[in-house]
N, C-alpha and C positions, 0 to 999 in steps of 0.2 A: 513559557518556554513555548516556543512556535517552531515548529519543524515539521517541513512536509517531504515526505519520501516519493520522488518521481522520476520519470524513465525522460530523459531530454530529447531522444529521438522519438519519443510519443505525441503526435498532434495534439491528442486530445488532454495529456496532462498539458501540454505547452497552454492551451486555449483554458484551461482551469487557473492556470498560475497567472495567467494575464486577467481573467476576468475576475478572481478574487483579490487582484493586485498585492501579491504575495510579496515582491521586492520591496517596495514601498511601505509595507506593514512589517518590515523587517523579518519576514519568517525566514530562519534558517533552512536551505534546500540542499537536499541530498540525492545527487543522482546514484541510483542505484546500481548501475551498469559500470558506472566508472570507481564506485567507491560501495563495496558489497555491504550489506547490511550484516551486523554484526548479532552473534547470538543475543546477546544482552540486549539490543536493539528489539530485535524479534519479541523476547521474553516480556518487555516492557509495552509492546504494541498488544500482545497476546492478554496481556493484565489488564489492559483498557478497554479490548475489544470483547472479550471472554472467552475467545477461543483462538487456537491457530484457523479452525476450519473458514472462521469471519473474516481472515485476511488472504484465504486462498481463492483464487481466480482460476476457476474452472473454464475461462476463455481462452487461456493459455493455449497456443497451438502444441505446444508438448505433451499437454494434455491428455489429447486424444492418441496422438503419435507413439507414446509410453503404454497406452492401454491402460491408463489410470482410470477412464470411464466404467473400466469391467471390474475394477476392484472397491473393496471395502475399506476405506483409507481410515486410519486413527490419528489421532493428535499429534502421535509422534510423528507419523507419516508427513502428515501436513507440514509440521515444522522443519522436519529434515529435508524435505522438497523447497520449502521456500529458501532454506539458506543455501542449497546446493544449485538452485535457478531461478535468477532473479525474475525471469517471466511469471513465475508463480505468485507473485505479490501483487494483490487487487491493489490497480493504482488509481488514482494517489492514496497515498496514506498522509493525514496530515494529525500531528498532535498539538492542541492549543491549551495548555494549561490545563492539564490532566482530563482533556476530553479528547476522544480522536473521531476521526473522519476517514471512513473507509469507502474507497470506489467513486465515481465518476457519475452516479444519479444525479438528476436535477436535485432534489431534496436533501443529498447530504452536499452538493455545494453551496446550494443556498444556504445551509446551517454553517458551513465551514466561512463562507462571507460574513455572517453574522458575528459568529466567534471572533474572526480577526480584527 
């Protein structure tokens, strides 16, 4: 299985999809803004990543505006927030044959490219 959760309006996600040649490598793409992540999909990501916190983006604009930076969040909180607001998912998230790649650091993108 090759699946990439991304945001179509995000220039970083678009660049990464192009760099890893996701379309030609027949990866299934899911735009998380138009097709929300299901609880089952998020739970599968958590199982592979180890925690919901690893999938959570503190760079999301709403993180500070909601005052979340001043709170001690639990795994339950991270799960709830990601399901309620797609911008809290660290992007892109790719799952390739039971391996997960989260975020857009150079090392993650290179590892994803090799796995695809």
